[in-house]
KOLGUNU-721825 format. One line per 3 residues: their letters; for each residue x, y, z of N, C-alpha, C. Coordinates in Angstrom, 1 decimal, always signed. Example, Ala and Ser with C-alpha at 12.3 -4.5 7.8 and 13.67 -1.06 7.14 Angstrom:
<tifis>
as> +13.2,-5.7,+7.8,+12.3,-4.5,+7.8,+13.2,-3.3,+7.8; +12.8,-2.2,+7.1,+13.7,-1.1,+7.1,+12.9,+0.0,+7.9
</tifis>
This chain:
<tifis>
xxx> +0.9,-1.2,+0.0,+0.0,+0.0,+0.0,+0.9,+1.2,+0.0; +1.1,+1.8,-1.2,+2.0,+2.9,-1.4,+1.8,+4.1,-0.4; +0.5,+4.4,-0.2,+0.2,+5.5,+0.6,+0.6,+5.4,+2.1
xxx> +0.9,+4.1,+2.5,+1.3,+3.9,+3.9,+2.7,+3.3,+4.0; +3.5,+3.6,+3.0,+4.8,+2.9,+2.9,+5.7,+3.2,+4.1; +5.5,+4.4,+4.8,+6.3,+4.8,+5.9,+5.6,+4.6,+7.3
xxx> +4.4,+3.9,+7.2,+3.6,+3.8,+8.4,+3.9,+2.5,+9.1; +4.4,+2.5,+10.4,+4.7,+1.3,+11.1,+3.5,+0.4,+11.4; +2.3,+1.0,+11.4,+1.1,+0.2,+11.6,+0.4,-0.2,+10.4
xxx> +1.1,-0.1,+9.2,+0.4,-0.4,+7.9,-0.1,-1.8,+7.8; +0.6,-2.7,+8.4,+0.3,-4.2,+8.2,-1.1,-4.5,+8.8; -1.5,-4.1,+10.0,-2.8,-4.4,+10.4,-3.9,-3.9,+9.5
xxx> -3.7,-2.7,+8.9,-4.7,-2.2,+8.0,-4.7,-3.0,+6.7; -3.6,-3.3,+6.1,-3.5,-4.1,+4.9,-4.2,-5.5,+5.2; -3.9,-6.1,+6.3,-4.5,-7.4,+6.6,-6.0,-7.3,+6.6
xxx> -6.6,-6.2,+7.3,-8.0,-6.1,+7.4,-8.6,-5.9,+6.0; -8.0,-5.0,+5.2,-8.6,-4.8,+3.8,-8.5,-6.0,+3.0; -7.5,-6.8,+3.1,-7.4,-8.0,+2.3,-8.4,-9.1,+2.8
xxx> -8.7,-9.1,+4.1,-9.7,-10.1,+4.6,-11.1,-9.7,+4.1; -11.3,-8.4,+3.9,-12.6,-8.0,+3.4,-12.8,-8.0,+1.9; -11.7,-8.1,+1.3,-11.7,-8.1,-0.2,-12.0,-6.8,-0.8
xxx> -11.6,-5.7,+0.0,-11.8,-4.3,-0.5,-11.1,-4.2,-1.9; -11.9,-3.6,-2.8,-11.4,-3.4,-4.2,-12.1,-2.3,-4.9; -11.9,-2.4,-6.3,-12.5,-1.4,-7.1,-14.0,-1.1,-6.9
xxx> -14.3,+0.1,-6.9,-15.7,+0.6,-6.8,-16.3,+0.6,-5.4; -15.5,+0.2,-4.4,-16.0,+0.3,-3.0,-16.1,+1.8,-2.6; -17.1,+2.1,-1.8,-17.2,+3.4,-1.1,-16.7,+3.2,+0.3
xxx> -15.9,+4.1,+0.8,-15.3,+4.0,+2.1,-15.3,+5.4,+2.8; -15.2,+5.3,+4.1,-15.1,+6.5,+4.9,-14.0,+6.3,+5.9; -13.1,+7.3,+6.0,-11.9,+7.3,+6.9,-12.2,+8.4,+7.9
xxx> -12.6,+7.9,+9.1,-13.1,+8.9,+10.2,-11.9,+9.2,+11.1; -11.7,+10.5,+11.3,-10.5,+11.0,+12.0,-9.3,+10.9,+11.1; -9.4,+11.4,+9.9,-8.4,+11.1,+8.9,-7.1,+11.8,+9.0
xxx> -7.1,+12.9,+9.8,-5.8,+13.6,+10.0,-5.3,+14.1,+8.6; -4.0,+13.8,+8.4,-3.4,+14.2,+7.1,-3.8,+13.4,+5.9; -4.5,+12.3,+6.1,-5.1,+11.6,+4.9,-4.3,+10.4,+4.4
xxx> -3.3,+10.0,+5.2,-2.5,+8.8,+4.7,-3.4,+7.6,+4.5; -4.3,+7.3,+5.4,-5.1,+6.1,+5.2,-6.1,+6.4,+4.1; -6.6,+7.6,+4.0,-7.6,+7.9,+2.9,-6.9,+7.7,+1.6
xxx> -5.7,+8.1,+1.4,-4.9,+7.9,+0.2,-4.7,+6.4,-0.1; -4.4,+5.6,+1.0,-4.2,+4.2,+0.8,-5.5,+3.5,+0.4; -6.6,+3.9,+0.9,-7.9,+3.4,+0.5,-8.2,+3.8,-0.9
xxx> -7.9,+5.0,-1.3,-8.1,+5.5,-2.7,-7.4,+4.6,-3.7; -6.2,+4.2,-3.3,-5.4,+3.4,-4.2,-6.0,+2.0,-4.4; -6.7,+1.5,-3.4,-7.4,+0.2,-3.4,-8.7,+0.3,-4.2
xxx> -9.5,+1.3,-4.0,-10.8,+1.4,-4.6,-10.8,+1.9,-6.0; -9.7,+2.6,-6.4,-9.6,+3.1,-7.8,-10.5,+4.2,-8.1; -10.4,+4.6,-9.4,-11.2,+5.8,-9.8,-12.7,+5.5,-9.8
xxx> -13.1,+4.3,-9.8,-14.6,+4.0,-9.8,-15.1,+4.0,-8.3; -14.2,+4.1,-7.4,-14.7,+4.1,-6.0,-14.7,+5.5,-5.4; -15.0,+5.6,-4.1,-15.0,+6.9,-3.5,-14.6,+6.7,-2.0
xxx> -13.8,+7.7,-1.5,-13.4,+7.7,-0.1,-13.7,+9.1,+0.5; -14.5,+9.0,+1.5,-14.8,+10.2,+2.3,-13.8,+10.3,+3.4; -13.0,+11.4,+3.4,-11.9,+11.6,+4.4,-12.4,+12.6,+5.4
xxx> -12.8,+12.2,+6.6,-13.5,+13.0,+7.6,-12.6,+13.3,+8.8; -12.6,+14.6,+9.2,-11.8,+15.0,+10.3,-12.5,+16.2,+10.9; -12.4,+16.4,+12.2,-13.0,+17.5,+12.9,-12.2,+18.8,+12.8
xxx> -10.9,+18.7,+12.4,-10.0,+19.8,+12.3,-10.1,+20.4,+10.9; -10.5,+21.6,+10.7,-10.6,+22.2,+9.4,-9.3,+22.2,+8.7; -8.2,+22.3,+9.4,-6.9,+22.3,+8.7,-6.6,+21.0,+8.0
xxx> -7.3,+19.9,+8.5,-7.0,+18.6,+7.9,-7.5,+18.6,+6.4; -8.5,+19.4,+6.1,-9.0,+19.5,+4.7,-7.8,+19.8,+3.7; -7.0,+20.8,+4.1,-5.9,+21.2,+3.2,-4.8,+20.1,+3.2
xxx> -4.6,+19.4,+4.3,-3.6,+18.4,+4.3,-4.1,+17.2,+3.5; -5.3,+16.8,+3.6,-5.9,+15.8,+2.7,-5.8,+16.2,+1.3; -6.1,+17.4,+0.9,-6.1,+17.8,-0.5,-4.7,+17.7,-1.0
xxx> -3.6,+18.0,-0.2,-2.3,+17.9,-0.7,-1.9,+16.4,-0.8; -2.3,+15.6,+0.2,-1.9,+14.2,+0.1,-2.6,+13.4,-1.0; -3.9,+13.9,-1.3,-4.7,+13.1,-2.3,-4.8,+13.9,-3.6
xxx> -3.8,+14.7,-3.9,-3.9,+15.5,-5.1,-4.1,+14.6,-6.4; -3.6,+13.4,-6.4,-3.7,+12.6,-7.6,-4.9,+11.6,-7.5; -5.7,+11.8,-6.5,-6.8,+10.9,-6.3,-8.1,+11.7,-6.2
xxx> -8.8,+11.9,-7.3,-10.0,+12.7,-7.4,-11.2,+12.0,-6.6; -11.0,+10.7,-6.3,-12.1,+10.0,-5.6,-12.1,+10.3,-4.1; -11.2,+11.0,-3.6,-11.1,+11.4,-2.2,-11.9,+12.7,-2.0
xxx> -12.9,+12.6,-1.1,-13.7,+13.8,-0.7,-13.5,+14.1,+0.7; -12.9,+15.3,+1.0,-12.6,+15.8,+2.3,-13.8,+16.4,+3.0; -14.1,+16.0,+4.2,-15.3,+16.5,+5.0,-14.8,+16.9,+6.4
xxx> -15.2,+18.2,+6.8,-14.8,+18.6,+8.1,-16.0,+18.3,+9.0; -15.8,+17.3,+9.9,-17.0,+16.9,+10.7,-16.4,+16.1,+11.9; -17.0,+16.2,+13.1,-16.6,+15.4,+14.2,-17.2,+14.1,+14.1
xxx> -16.5,+13.1,+14.7,-17.1,+11.7,+14.7,-18.4,+11.6,+15.4; -18.6,+12.4,+16.4,-19.9,+12.4,+17.2,-21.0,+12.9,+16.3; -20.7,+13.7,+15.3,-21.7,+14.3,+14.4,-21.7,+13.7,+13.0
xxx> -21.2,+12.5,+12.9,-20.9,+12.0,+11.5,-22.2,+11.8,+10.7; -22.2,+12.5,+9.6,-23.3,+12.4,+8.6,-22.7,+12.4,+7.2; -22.7,+11.3,+6.6,-22.2,+11.2,+5.2,-23.2,+11.4,+4.2
xxx> -22.8,+11.7,+3.0,-23.8,+11.9,+1.9,-24.5,+10.6,+1.5; -23.9,+9.5,+1.8,-24.5,+8.2,+1.5,-24.0,+7.2,+2.5; -24.7,+6.0,+2.6,-24.1,+4.9,+3.3,-23.0,+4.2,+2.5
xxx> -22.0,+3.7,+3.2,-20.9,+3.2,+2.4,-20.6,+1.8,+2.7; -19.7,+1.2,+1.9,-19.3,-0.2,+2.1,-18.4,-0.4,+3.3; -17.6,+0.6,+3.6,-16.6,+0.4,+4.7,-16.5,+1.7,+5.4
xxx> -16.6,+1.7,+6.8,-16.3,+2.8,+7.6,-15.1,+2.4,+8.5; -14.1,+3.3,+8.5,-12.8,+2.9,+9.1,-12.4,+4.0,+10.1; -11.8,+3.6,+11.2,-11.1,+4.6,+12.1,-9.9,+4.0,+12.7
xxx> -8.9,+4.8,+13.0,-7.7,+4.4,+13.6,-7.1,+5.5,+14.5; -6.8,+5.2,+15.7,-6.3,+6.2,+16.7,-7.2,+7.4,+16.8; -8.5,+7.1,+16.8,-9.5,+8.1,+16.9,-10.2,+8.0,+18.3
xxx> -10.7,+6.8,+18.6,-11.5,+6.7,+19.8,-10.8,+7.0,+21.1; -9.5,+6.9,+21.1,-8.8,+7.2,+22.4,-8.8,+8.7,+22.7; -9.2,+9.6,+21.7,-9.2,+11.0,+21.9,-10.6,+11.6,+22.0
xxx> -11.7,+10.9,+21.6,-13.0,+11.5,+21.6,-13.6,+11.5,+23.0; -14.7,+12.2,+23.2,-15.3,+12.3,+24.6,-16.0,+10.9,+24.9; -16.7,+10.4,+23.9,-17.4,+9.1,+24.2,-17.3,+8.2,+23.0
xxx> -16.4,+7.2,+23.1,-16.2,+6.3,+22.0,-17.5,+5.6,+21.5; -18.4,+5.3,+22.4,-19.6,+4.6,+22.0,-20.5,+5.4,+21.1; -20.5,+6.7,+21.3,-21.3,+7.6,+20.4,-20.7,+7.6,+19.0
xxx> -19.4,+7.7,+18.9,-18.7,+7.7,+17.6,-19.0,+6.3,+16.9; -18.9,+5.2,+17.6,-19.1,+3.9,+17.0,-20.6,+3.8,+16.6; -21.5,+4.3,+17.3,-22.9,+4.3,+16.9,-23.1,+5.0,+15.5
xxx> -22.4,+6.2,+15.4,-22.5,+7.0,+14.2,-21.8,+6.2,+13.0; -20.7,+5.6,+13.3,-20.0,+4.8,+12.3,-20.9,+3.6,+11.8; -21.5,+2.9,+12.7,-22.4,+1.8,+12.4,-23.5,+2.3,+11.5
xxx> -24.1,+3.5,+11.8,-25.2,+4.0,+11.0,-24.8,+4.4,+9.6; -23.5,+4.8,+9.5,-22.9,+5.2,+8.2,-22.7,+4.0,+7.2; -22.6,+2.8,+7.8,-22.3,+1.6,+6.9,-23.7,+1.1,+6.4
xxx> -23.6,+0.7,+5.1,-24.8,+0.1,+4.6,-25.1,-1.3,+5.2; -26.3,-1.7,+5.1,-26.7,-3.1,+5.6,-25.8,-4.1,+4.9; -25.1,-4.9,+5.7,-24.1,-5.8,+5.1,-22.7,-5.2,+4.9
xxx> -22.6,-3.9,+5.2,-21.3,-3.2,+5.0,-20.4,-3.5,+6.2; -19.3,-2.9,+6.2,-18.2,-3.2,+7.2,-17.8,-2.0,+8.0; -17.5,-2.2,+9.3,-16.8,-1.2,+10.1,-15.5,-1.9,+10.6
xxx> -14.4,-1.1,+10.4,-13.1,-1.6,+11.0,-12.6,-0.5,+11.9; -12.3,-0.8,+13.1,-11.8,+0.1,+14.1,-10.4,-0.4,+14.6; -9.5,+0.5,+14.7,-8.1,+0.1,+15.1,-7.7,+1.1,+16.2
xxx> -7.6,+0.6,+17.5,-7.2,+1.5,+18.6,-6.2,+0.8,+19.5; -5.3,+1.6,+20.1,-4.2,+1.1,+20.9,-4.5,+0.7,+22.3; -3.7,-0.1,+22.9,-3.6,-0.3,+24.3,-2.3,+0.4,+24.7
xxx> -2.4,+1.7,+25.0,-1.2,+2.5,+25.1,-0.2,+2.0,+26.2; -0.8,+1.7,+27.3,+0.1,+1.4,+28.5,+0.8,+0.0,+28.3; +0.4,-0.7,+27.3,+1.1,-2.0,+27.1,+2.4,-1.8,+26.2
xxx> +2.6,-0.6,+25.7,+3.8,-0.3,+25.0,+5.0,-0.2,+25.9; +6.2,-0.5,+25.5,+7.4,-0.5,+26.3,+8.5,+0.2,+25.6; +9.3,+0.9,+26.4,+10.5,+1.5,+25.9,+11.6,+1.2,+27.0
xxx> +12.6,+0.4,+26.6,+13.5,+0.0,+27.7,+12.9,-0.8,+28.8; +11.8,-1.5,+28.5,+11.1,-2.3,+29.5,+10.1,-1.5,+30.3; +10.0,-0.2,+30.2,+9.1,+0.6,+31.0,+7.9,+1.0,+30.2
xxx> +6.7,+1.1,+30.9,+5.5,+1.3,+30.2,+5.5,+2.7,+29.6; +4.8,+2.8,+28.4,+4.5,+4.1,+27.8,+3.4,+4.8,+28.5; +3.3,+6.1,+28.2,+2.2,+6.9,+28.8,+1.8,+8.0,+27.8
xxx> +0.5,+8.1,+27.6,-0.1,+9.2,+26.8,-1.1,+10.0,+27.6; -0.6,+10.9,+28.4,-1.5,+11.6,+29.4,-2.5,+12.5,+28.7; -2.3,+12.8,+27.4,-3.2,+13.7,+26.7,-4.4,+12.9,+26.1
xxx> -4.3,+11.6,+26.1,-5.4,+10.8,+25.6,-6.5,+10.6,+26.6; -7.8,+10.8,+26.2,-8.9,+10.6,+27.1,-9.1,+9.1,+27.5; -8.8,+8.2,+26.5,-9.1,+6.8,+26.7,-7.8,+6.0,+26.2
xxx> -6.7,+6.1,+26.9,-5.4,+5.6,+26.3,-5.4,+4.1,+26.1; -6.3,+3.3,+26.8,-6.3,+1.9,+26.6,-7.6,+1.4,+26.0; -8.3,+2.2,+25.2,-9.6,+1.9,+24.6,-9.5,+0.6,+23.8
xxx> -8.3,+0.3,+23.3,-8.2,-0.9,+22.5,-8.6,-2.2,+23.2; -8.3,-2.2,+24.6,-8.7,-3.3,+25.4,-10.2,-3.6,+25.5; -11.0,-2.5,+25.2,-12.4,-2.6,+25.3,-13.1,-2.7,+23.9
xxx> -12.2,-2.5,+22.9,-12.8,-2.3,+21.5,-13.8,-3.4,+21.0; -13.5,-4.7,+21.2,-14.5,-5.7,+20.7,-15.8,-5.5,+21.3; -15.9,-5.2,+22.6,-17.2,-5.0,+23.3,-17.8,-3.8,+22.9
xxx> -17.1,-2.7,+22.7,-17.7,-1.4,+22.3,-18.3,-1.5,+20.9; -17.6,-2.3,+20.0,-18.1,-2.5,+18.6,-19.4,-3.3,+18.7; -19.4,-4.4,+19.5,-20.6,-5.2,+19.6,-21.8,-4.4,+20.1
xxx> -21.5,-3.5,+21.1,-22.5,-2.7,+21.8,-23.1,-1.7,+20.8; -22.4,-1.4,+19.7,-22.9,-0.5,+18.7,-23.9,-1.2,+17.7; -24.2,-2.4,+18.0,-25.1,-3.2,+17.2,-24.5,-3.9,+16.0
xxx> -23.2,-4.0,+16.0,-22.4,-4.6,+14.9,-22.1,-6.0,+15.3; -21.9,-6.9,+14.3,-21.5,-8.2,+14.5,-20.0,-8.3,+14.3; -19.2,-8.7,+15.3,-17.8,-8.8,+15.3,-17.4,-10.1,+14.5
xxx> -16.7,-9.9,+13.4,-16.3,-11.0,+12.6,-14.8,-11.5,+12.9; -14.0,-10.6,+13.3,-12.6,-10.9,+13.6,-12.0,-9.8,+14.5; -11.0,-10.2,+15.3,-10.3,-9.2,+16.1,-8.9,-9.7,+16.5
xxx> -8.0,-8.8,+16.5,-6.6,-9.3,+16.8,-5.8,-8.0,+17.2; -4.6,-8.2,+17.7,-3.7,-7.1,+18.1,-2.3,-7.4,+17.5; -1.7,-6.3,+17.1,-0.3,-6.3,+16.6,+0.5,-5.2,+17.2
xxx> +1.8,-5.5,+17.5,+2.6,-4.5,+18.2,+4.0,-4.4,+17.4; +4.2,-3.4,+16.6,+5.6,-3.2,+16.0,+6.6,-3.1,+17.1; +7.8,-3.6,+16.8,+8.9,-3.6,+17.7,+10.2,-3.3,+17.0
xxx> +11.2,-2.8,+17.7,+12.5,-2.5,+17.1,+13.5,-2.1,+18.1; +14.7,-1.9,+17.7,+15.8,-1.4,+18.5,+16.8,-0.7,+17.6; +17.3,+0.5,+18.1,+18.2,+1.3,+17.3,+17.5,+2.1,+16.3
xxx> +18.2,+2.8,+15.4,+17.6,+3.6,+14.4,+16.7,+2.9,+13.5; +15.6,+3.5,+13.0,+14.7,+2.8,+12.1,+13.3,+3.4,+12.3; +12.3,+2.9,+11.5,+11.0,+3.5,+11.5,+10.3,+3.4,+12.9
xxx> +10.5,+2.4,+13.6,+9.9,+2.3,+14.9,+10.4,+3.4,+15.9; +11.7,+3.6,+15.9,+12.3,+4.6,+16.8,+11.8,+6.0,+16.3; +11.8,+6.2,+15.0,+11.3,+7.5,+14.5,+9.9,+7.8,+14.8
xxx> +9.1,+6.7,+14.7,+7.6,+6.9,+15.1,+7.5,+7.2,+16.6; +8.2,+6.5,+17.4,+8.1,+6.8,+18.9,+8.6,+8.2,+19.2; +9.7,+8.7,+18.5,+10.1,+10.0,+18.8,+9.1,+11.1,+18.4
xxx> +8.4,+10.8,+17.2,+7.4,+11.7,+16.8,+6.2,+11.7,+17.7; +5.9,+10.6,+18.3,+4.8,+10.5,+19.2,+5.0,+11.1,+20.6; +6.2,+10.9,+21.1,+6.5,+11.3,+22.5,+7.5,+12.5,+22.6
xxx> +8.2,+12.8,+21.5,+9.2,+13.8,+21.6,+10.5,+13.4,+22.2; +10.6,+12.1,+22.5,+11.8,+11.6,+23.2,+12.5,+10.6,+22.2; +13.8,+10.8,+22.1,+14.7,+9.9,+21.3,+15.0,+8.6,+22.1
xxx> +14.5,+7.5,+21.6,+14.7,+6.2,+22.4,+16.2,+5.7,+22.4; +17.0,+6.4,+21.6,+18.4,+6.0,+21.5,+18.5,+4.5,+21.1; +19.1,+3.7,+22.0,+19.3,+2.3,+21.7,+18.5,+1.4,+22.6
xxx> +17.4,+2.0,+23.2,+16.5,+1.2,+24.0,+15.6,+0.3,+23.2; +15.4,-0.9,+23.6,+14.4,-1.8,+22.9,+13.0,-1.2,+23.0; +12.2,-1.2,+21.9,+10.9,-0.6,+21.8,+9.9,-1.7,+21.4
xxx> +8.8,-1.7,+22.1,+7.6,-2.4,+21.7,+6.5,-1.3,+21.7; +6.0,-0.9,+20.5,+5.0,+0.1,+20.4,+3.7,-0.5,+21.0; +2.7,+0.4,+21.3,+1.5,+0.0,+21.9,+0.8,-1.0,+20.9
xxx> +0.3,-2.1,+21.4,-0.5,-3.0,+20.5,-1.7,-2.3,+19.9; -1.9,-2.5,+18.7,-3.0,-1.9,+18.0,-4.1,-3.0,+17.8; -5.2,-2.8,+18.5,-6.3,-3.8,+18.4,-7.1,-3.5,+17.1
xxx> -7.3,-4.5,+16.3,-8.1,-4.3,+15.1,-9.4,-5.1,+15.3; -10.6,-4.5,+15.1,-11.8,-5.2,+15.1,-12.5,-5.0,+13.8; -12.9,-6.1,+13.2,-13.6,-6.1,+11.9,-15.0,-6.6,+12.2
xxx> -16.0,-5.7,+11.8,-17.4,-6.0,+12.1,-18.2,-5.7,+10.9; -19.4,-6.3,+10.9,-20.4,-6.0,+9.8,-21.7,-5.5,+10.4; -22.4,-4.7,+9.6,-23.7,-4.3,+10.0,-24.8,-5.3,+9.6
xxx> -25.4,-5.9,+10.6,-26.4,-6.9,+10.2,-27.6,-6.3,+9.6; -28.3,-7.2,+8.8,-29.6,-6.7,+8.2,-30.7,-6.6,+9.3; -31.6,-5.7,+9.0,-32.7,-5.5,+10.0,-33.8,-6.5,+9.8
</tifis>
């Protein structure tokens, strides 16, 4: 996935998309899209016949998405909070990553995501268990996150949103010395890990479908 070539967590997303068979003509929504890296990766998969709604509450994200997706006319940037999610249409796939740990109420956002998926469509949520990350054997901390370990509750939260959980797993990138894992950690915490062994927070992926009424 070219759009995620420098993303240390790209493998869990690629695995989820492959399991769902995401391909040409799919309609997708990337909620909490930030700079649009995942939106661009989805656009590469769905092609010109598909569509990707790149949704973020920060108005500045629209410009970042526009730059990132300049070659992908199928990406539509929307400024909207997850709690207020209203898409122009129901879609085949609704996706979020590193979103629910920051929102006021993850359940409200998941309810909105579930409603945005078509009947039989998919919801994929990826959230961390932050305190399970380790640097030099010591736990990580993200004091600015409202729900730093929301990943540990993610399967239950997705089920409680009325979705059917089809699969769930966790992956944690690891490394030592210079490399993408150390670079990512430094960007996340502002601290250079030097030569300490790193295990990044496990990212819990939940794949769910919206059942028919």
